[in-house]
C-alpha positions in Angstrom: 87.9 -112.5 134.1 86.2 -109.3 132.9 83.5 -111.1 130.9 82.8 -113.3 133.9 81.7 -110.3 136.0 80.1 -108.3 133.2 82.9 -105.8 132.4 83.4 -106.3 128.7 84.5 -102.9 127.8 87.3 -100.9 129.5 86.8 -97.2 129.8 89.7 -94.9 130.5 88.7 -93.1 133.7 92.1 -92.6 135.3 94.9 -95.0 136.2 94.0 -95.1 139.9 90.4 -96.1 139.2 91.4 -98.7 136.6 93.9 -100.2 138.9 91.4 -100.4 141.7 88.8 -102.0 139.5 91.2 -104.7 138.3 92.3 -105.6 141.8 88.6 -105.9 142.9 87.8 -108.1 139.9 90.9 -110.3 140.6 89.8 -110.7 144.3 86.2 -111.6 143.3 87.5 -114.1 140.7 89.7 -115.7 143.4 86.8 -116.0 145.8 84.6 -117.4 143.0 87.2 -120.0 142.1 87.8 -121.0 145.7 84.1 -121.0 146.8 83.9 -124.8 147.2 87.0 -125.0 149.3 85.8 -122.1 151.5 82.4 -123.6 152.0 83.8 -127.0 152.9 85.7 -125.6 155.9 
């Protein structure tokens, strides 16, 4: 998932920022994987 969106290295910036970044990447990955179903409707 991280390599798909260009985040290959993880930097320790604080737990809140890392948690937020992971959630955003997961949401983008879900949208990317479901793009064909979303466009069909």
